C-alpha positions in Angstrom: -23.0 -8.8 44.7 -20.6 -5.9 44.9 -21.5 -2.4 46.9 -23.2 0.0 44.6 -21.0 2.7 45.5 -17.7 0.3 44.6 -19.1 -0.2 41.1 -19.6 3.5 40.9 -15.9 4.2 41.6 -14.7 1.2 39.4 -16.7 3.0 36.4 -15.3 6.3 37.4 -11.6 4.9 37.3 -12.3 3.1 33.7 -13.6 6.6 32.1 -10.8 8.2 33.6 -8.2 6.5 31.8 -10.4 6.6 28.6 -10.0 10.1 28.8 -6.4 10.1 29.3 -6.1 8.2 26.3 -8.4 10.5 24.1 -6.0 13.2 25.2 -2.6 12.5 25.2 0.6 14.6 25.9 1.3 17.1 23.0 4.6 16.6 21.0 5.8 19.7 19.5 5.4 19.6 15.5 7.6 21.2 13.0 6.3 24.5 11.7 7.8 27.3 9.4 9.6 28.9 12.7 11.1 26.2 13.8 12.7 25.4 10.6 13.9 28.9 10.7 15.5 28.8 13.7 17.0 25.1 13.2 18.9 26.5 10.0 19.9 29.7 11.9 18.5 32.0 9.3 20.0 34.8 10.4 23.6 33.7 9.4 22.7 33.7 5.8 21.9 37.6 6.0 25.8 37.9 6.3 25.7 37.4 2.6 25.1 40.5 0.7 22.4 39.2 -1.9 18.9 40.5 -2.1 17.6 36.7 -3.2 19.6 34.1 -1.6 17.9 33.9 2.0 14.3 34.3 0.0 15.3 31.3 -1.8 16.3 29.3 1.3 12.9 30.5 2.8 10.8 29.2 -0.2 12.5 25.8 -0.3 12.3 25.1 3.5 8.4 25.9 3.0 7.8 24.3 -0.1 10.3 21.4 -0.8 8.5 18.0 -1.0 11.3 16.1 0.1 11.3 18.5 3.4 7.6 17.8 3.6 8.3 13.9 3.5 10.7 14.6 6.0 8.2 16.2 8.5 5.9 13.7 7.8 7.9 11.1 8.7 8.8 12.8 12.1 5.1 12.9 12.6 4.6 9.2 11.9 7.0 8.6 14.9 5.3 11.0 17.1 1.9 8.9 16.4 4.0 5.9 17.5 4.8 7.3 20.7 1.1 7.5 21.3 0.3 4.0 20.5 3.1 2.7 22.3 2.2 5.1 25.1 -1.7 3.8 25.3 -0.6 0.5 25.8 0.5 1.3 29.7 -3.1 2.2 30.4 -6.3 0.0 30.4 -8.4 -0.7 27.4 -12.0 -0.2 28.0 -14.6 -1.7 25.8 -18.4 -1.7 26.1 -20.5 -4.5 24.1 -24.6 -4.1 24.3 -26.0 -7.4 23.9 -29.5 -9.1 23.0 -30.1 -12.8 23.3 -33.3 -14.5 22.7 -33.4 -17.7 24.7 -35.4 -20.5 24.3 -35.0 -23.9 26.7 -36.0 -27.5 25.7 -38.5 -29.3 27.3 -36.9 -32.0 30.0 -38.2 -34.7 32.1 -36.4 -35.9 35.3 -37.8 -38.9 36.9 -41.6 -37.7 37.1 -41.1 -34.0 36.9 -41.5 -32.3 33.5 -39.9 -29.3 32.9 -41.7 -26.8 30.5 -40.2 -24.8 27.6 -39.1 -21.5 28.2 -38.9 -18.4 26.1 -37.5 -15.2 27.3 -35.3 -12.3 26.2 -31.7 -11.4 27.8 -30.6 -7.8 27.7 -27.0 -6.7 28.9 -24.7 -4.1 28.7 -21.3 -5.2 29.8 -18.4 -2.9 30.3 -15.0 -4.9 29.9 -11.6 -3.5 31.1 -8.2 -5.2 30.6 -4.9 -4.0 32.0 -1.5 -5.6 32.3 0.1 -5.0 35.7 3.5 -3.0 34.8 5.0 -4.0 37.6 8.5 -4.7 35.7 8.0 -1.6 33.6 8.2 -3.4 30.5 5.5 -1.2 28.7 7.0 1.9 30.2 10.4 1.1 28.6 8.6 0.4 25.4 7.3 3.9 25.5 10.6 5.1 26.4 12.2 3.2 23.4 9.3 4.7 20.9 10.1 8.4 22.2 14.0 7.9 21.3 12.6 6.7 18.0 10.9 9.9 17.8 13.7 11.9 18.8 16.1 10.5 16.2 13.3 11.4 13.7 13.5 14.6 14.8 17.3 15.3 14.6 17.1 13.6 11.2 14.3 16.0 9.9 16.8 19.1 11.5 19.6 17.7 9.3 17.7 17.5 6.2 16.7 21.4 6.8 20.1 22.3 7.1 21.2 20.5 3.9 18.8 21.9 1.9 19.6 25.3 3.0 23.2 24.7 2.2 22.4 23.0 -1.3 20.0 26.0 -2.3 22.8 28.2 -1.3 25.6 26.6 -3.0 23.6 26.2 -6.0 22.5 29.8 -6.0 26.1 30.7 -5.8 27.1 28.9 -9.0 24.2 30.0 -10.8 25.1 33.7 -10.2 29.0 32.9 -11.1 27.9 31.2 -14.2 26.1 34.5 -15.1 29.3 36.2 -15.1 31.5 33.6 -16.5 28.9 33.1 -19.5 29.4 37.0 -20.1 33.1 36.7 -20.0 33.1 33.6 -22.4 31.0 35.2 -24.8 33.5 38.3 -24.8 36.2 35.6 -25.2 34.3 34.1 -28.0 33.9 37.4 -29.9 37.6 38.2 -29.5 38.5 34.8 -30.9 36.4 35.2 -33.8 37.8 38.7 -34.5 41.5 36.9 -34.3 40.2 34.2 -36.9 38.9 36.9 -38.9 42.3 39.1 -38.8 44.5 35.7 -39.2 42.5 35.3 -42.4 43.2 38.7 -43.7 46.8 38.2 -42.9 46.8 35.1 -44.9 45.3 36.5 -48.0 47.8 39.5 -47.7 50.7 36.6 -47.2 51.6 37.5 -43.8 50.3 34.2 -42.0 50.2 30.6 -42.9 47.5 28.3 -43.4 48.5 26.6 -40.0 47.8 30.1 -38.2 44.0 30.3 -39.8 43.3 26.6 -38.8 44.6 27.1 -35.4 42.8 30.5 -34.8 39.4 28.8 -36.2 40.1 25.9 -33.6 40.4 28.3 -30.7 37.2 30.0 -31.9 35.2 26.6 -32.2 36.6 25.3 -28.8 35.3 28.7 -27.1 32.2 28.4 -28.8 31.8 24.6 -27.2 33.0 25.7 -23.9 30.2 28.7 -23.9 27.5 26.1 -24.9 28.8 23.8 -22.0 28.3 26.6 -19.8 25.0 27.6 -20.6 23.9 23.8 -20.5 25.5 23.9 -16.7 23.6 27.0 -15.6 20.1 25.8 -17.2 20.7 22.5 -15.2 21.4 24.5 -12.0 18.4 26.5 -12.6 16.2 23.7 -13.1 17.3 22.1 -9.9 16.6 25.3 -8.1 13.2 25.7 -9.5 12.7 22.0 -8.1 13.8 23.2 -4.6 11.4 25.9 -4.2 8.6 23.8 -5.9 8.7 26.1 -9.3 8.1 24.8 -12.4 11.5 23.9 -14.2 10.3 25.4 -17.5 10.0 28.7 -16.1 13.5 28.8 -14.5 15.1 31.2 -16.6 13.0 33.8 -15.1 14.3 33.2 -11.6 15.6 36.4 -10.2 19.3 36.6 -9.1 21.6 39.2 -7.9 24.9 40.3 -9.3 28.0 38.2 -8.5 30.4 41.1 -8.1 28.2 42.6 -5.4 28.0 38.9 -4.1 30.1 38.6 -0.7 30.1 37.1 3.0 30.7 39.7 5.7 30.4 37.5 8.7 33.5 36.4 10.7 34.8 32.8 10.1 36.3 31.9 13.4 40.0 30.6 13.1 39.4 27.3 15.4 36.2 25.7 16.0 35.5 24.0 19.5 35.0 20.2 19.5 31.7 20.8 21.7 30.3 22.2 18.6 30.6 18.5 16.9 28.1 17.3 19.8 25.2 19.9 18.3 25.4 18.3 14.8 21.8 16.5 14.3 23.4 13.5 12.4 25.3 12.8 15.9 22.7 13.6 17.9 20.6 11.3 15.7 23.0 8.9 16.1 23.3 9.4 20.1 19.4 8.9 20.2 19.6 5.5 18.3 22.3 4.2 20.7 20.1 5.1 23.8 17.1 3.5 21.8 19.2 0.2 21.5 20.1 0.2 25.2 16.4 0.3 26.1 15.6 -2.1 23.6 18.3 -4.6 25.2 16.5 -4.1 28.6 12.8 -4.7 27.3 14.4 -8.0 25.7 15.4 -9.1 29.2 11.9 -8.4 30.8 10.5 -10.3 28.4 11.8 -13.5 30.5 9.7 -12.2 33.6 6.0 -13.1 33.6 3.1 -10.9 32.7 0.4 -10.2 35.3 -2.9 -9.3 33.1 -6.0 -7.8 35.2 -9.5 -8.0 33.5 -12.8 -6.6 34.7 -16.3 -6.3 33.7 -19.4 -4.4 34.9 -22.8 -3.7 33.5 -26.2 -4.4 33.4 -28.1 -7.8 33.0 -31.8 -8.3 33.0 -34.5 -10.3 31.3 -36.9 -7.4 30.5 -35.7 -4.4 28.7 -37.4 -2.2 31.4 -35.6 -3.5 34.3 -31.9 -3.2 32.3 -30.8 0.1 34.4 -32.0 -1.4 37.6 -29.5 -1.2 40.3 -30.2 -4.6 41.4 -29.3 -6.0 38.0 -25.7 -5.0 38.2 -23.1 -7.4 37.7 -19.3 -7.1 38.2 -16.2 -9.4 37.7 -12.5 -8.7 38.8 -9.9 -11.4 38.0 -6.3 -11.5 38.3 -3.8 -13.8 36.7 0.3 -14.4 36.0 1.4 -16.1 32.9 5.2 -17.2 32.9 6.6 -18.6 29.2 8.3 -21.7 30.2 9.5 -22.9 26.6 9.4 -20.5 23.2 12.0 -22.3 21.3 14.5 -20.3 22.0 12.8 -17.2 20.8 13.7 -14.9 24.0 17.2 -15.6 24.0 17.7 -15.1 20.2 15.7 -11.8 20.5 18.2 -10.7 23.4 21.3 -11.5 21.4 19.8 -9.6 18.6 19.2 -6.3 20.4 22.5 -6.7 22.1 24.1 -7.2 18.4 21.9 -3.9 17.4 23.2 -2.0 20.4 26.8 -2.9 19.0 26.0 -1.5 15.7 24.7 1.7 17.0 27.7 2.1 19.1 29.9 1.7 16.1 28.0 4.3 14.0 28.0 6.5 16.9 31.7 6.7 16.9 31.9 6.8 13.0 29.5 10.0 13.1 31.8 11.2 15.8 34.8 10.9 13.8 33.3 12.0 10.7 31.9 15.0 12.3 35.4 16.4 13.1 36.9 15.3 9.8 34.3 17.4 8.2 34.7 20.7 10.3 38.6 20.2 9.7 38.2 19.8 6.1 35.9 22.9 5.6 38.7 24.9 8.0 41.2 23.7 5.8 39.3 24.6 2.5 38.6 27.6 3.8 42.2 28.4 4.5 43.8 27.5 1.1 41.1 28.4 -1.2 41.2 32.2 0.7 44.8 32.1 -0.4 44.1 31.1 -4.1 41.3 33.6 -4.0 43.5 36.4 -3.1 46.3 35.3 -5.4 43.8 35.5 -8.3 42.6 38.8 -7.4 46.3 40.1 -7.4 47.0 38.5 -10.8 43.9 40.2 -12.3 44.7 43.6 -10.8 48.1 43.4 -12.1 46.9 41.9 -15.5 44.5 45.1 -15.6 47.2 47.7 -14.8 49.1 45.7 -17.9 46.2 46.1 -20.2 45.7 49.8 -19.6 49.3 50.2 -20.8 48.6 48.1 -23.7 45.6 50.2 -24.8 48.2 53.5 -24.4 51.1 51.6 -26.3 48.1 50.4 -29.2 47.0 54.4 -29.3 50.8 55.3 -29.7 51.0 52.7 -32.8 53.6 50.7 -30.9 51.3 47.2 -30.9 48.7 45.9 -33.6 44.9 46.0 -32.5 45.3 42.1 -32.6 48.1 42.1 -30.1 45.7 44.1 -27.8 42.9 41.8 -28.2 44.7 38.6 -27.6 45.9 40.4 -24.3 42.7 41.3 -23.6 41.5 37.6 -23.8 44.3 36.5 -21.4 42.5 39.0 -19.0 39.3 37.8 -19.6 40.5 34.4 -18.6 41.9 35.2 -15.6 38.8 37.3 -14.3 37.0 33.8 -15.2 39.7 32.1 -12.9 39.1 34.7 -10.3 35.6 34.2 -10.5 35.6 30.8 -10.0 38.1 30.7 -6.8 35.7 33.5 -5.4 32.6 31.1 -5.7 34.6 28.2 -4.2 35.4 30.3 -1.2 31.6 31.0 -0.6 30.8 27.7 -0.9 33.5 26.7 1.5 31.7 29.1 4.0 28.7 27.1 3.6 30.5 23.8 4.1 31.5 25.0 7.4 28.1 25.9 8.0 26.8 22.5 7.2 29.5 20.7 9.0 28.7 22.6 12.3 25.1 21.7 12.0 24.6 25.5 11.8 25.9 26.5 15.0 28.2 29.2 13.4 
């Protein structure tokens, strides 16, 4: 029989381990503030639009894909706790009642009587694997790396969502103005067609001229319908992003495209160190580190396991004497188990983990190259699209000056009204071209923001 103080100490240690399992280490959880920090929300203030930043915040708060990514991260956080719990002893209590009846036996001339009695027991079982080779600890490290990779994946989803919402909003606002210009062009072509018919009736235009102007008017109407269709689709997507009903998408507030501009500074070159802050590259690195730990775990599977079992509790035949210290029993045992033959399972598992590590290494190198490519692509697009936009602005300015001269010439009777509106149609087409180049330039800034992982 063990000493009573020894039993008390063992019981206290088991309870202490149990409390450790109940109150595990807390890991950080995703919330609204952390998401705003991840996407560098202050950078979006460089855009002079009253609604853009609000739509991004609403999308981060309400989008279901983002909520799903956050729940996935929480799942991996709980998996860390599951794995970590295996580093501690397991504790189980099993209150037992048994009714015992012995048979009547006879040994030579001695006859034993039948015995009927009750047995009451409250045993406390504990089991622990001595982790002297740190195999379970490595499994916890592997699980933490998996959780870390999930965090980076969630961060990447936040940045992607912010970039997608912004690009979509810019296209919607651009289409607001382009549709207005196209409506003006459509009205002008209708007037040209009607004037051409009048000239035909007066014998000044051919049938070909009438059909040609009619075809141009029809084409402009088709283009106008396509623009309205595209805008409706974009509005539906934006409504889904911010968890609104697509049926009410036309009522979404938006600013004026002419006043939308980016007033921040775009660096002429990007440091290569920025690449390492991209969440997709950090995820690839975490996956690589996890694969390396898994190889170490697979090697340690060849080593023996050393389980430690223990039991302590009360045992009595009478219920009233159950908690008597004289009825305490205790048991402690240690064993060592070594796998001798597993049909090649351990060797195959080790080879598999090494192959996975090589795959993760190749994925990491590919992610590194892709990150550098995307940054260079974004810088290249900004350079040439800015030049294109500046050229379009110059063309519109020159054409606007010419149109003012055309108006004066039309007032002086030098040219006809038909020639004036034909020139006006050309000007409106140039304005649309300029609006498209401006929108592309703004979206290029967003592409750079996404390529550097919001570190801009």
